[in-house]
Residue, then its C-alpha position, 0 to 999 in steps of 0.5 A: m500499499d501507499r505509505a506516503v504522507g504528503r511528500f514523506v515516505i514512511p519506511a515499511g519497517s516503521m509502520i509498527v510505530g503507528t500501532l504502538i502509538a495507538v495502544v499508548v493513547s488508547l491505554g491513557l484514555l481508558d485509564r484517565v477518561l473511560l474508567p473514571l466515567w464508568r465509576r461516576l455513572v455505575r458507582h463501581d469498578p468494572t469486574p475483571l470479566q467485564r473488562i475481558g469482555a470489553g477487550h473482546v468487543i474492541t478486538i471483534v470490532s477491529m477485526a471487522a475494520s481490518a476485514v473491510i480494509e483488506r476487501r477494498r485493497l483486494g478490489t483495488v488489486h483486481a481492478h488494476g489486474k495485478e493479482g500476480n505481481p508482488a512488487w506492485v504497490s496498491p494506490l490505497s493509503a496505508m494511513 
C-alpha cells in the first residue's frame, strides 16, 4: 500500500510505530477518561470479566474493520489486474 504522508514516505519497518502509539493513547484514554466515567455512572469498578468482555468486543470491531479494508485493497488489486505481481504497490493509503 502507499505509505506516503505528503512528500514523506514512511519506511515499511516503521509502520508498527503507529500501532504502538495508538496503544499508548488508548490506554491513557482508558485510564484517565473511560474508567472514571464508568465509576461515576455505575458507582463501582468494572469486574475483571467485564473488562475482558470489553476487550473482546474491541477486538471483534477491529478485526471487522481490518476485513473491510483488506476487501477494499483486494478490490483495488483486481481492478488494476495486478494479482500476480508482488512488487506492485496499491494506490490505497496505508494511513
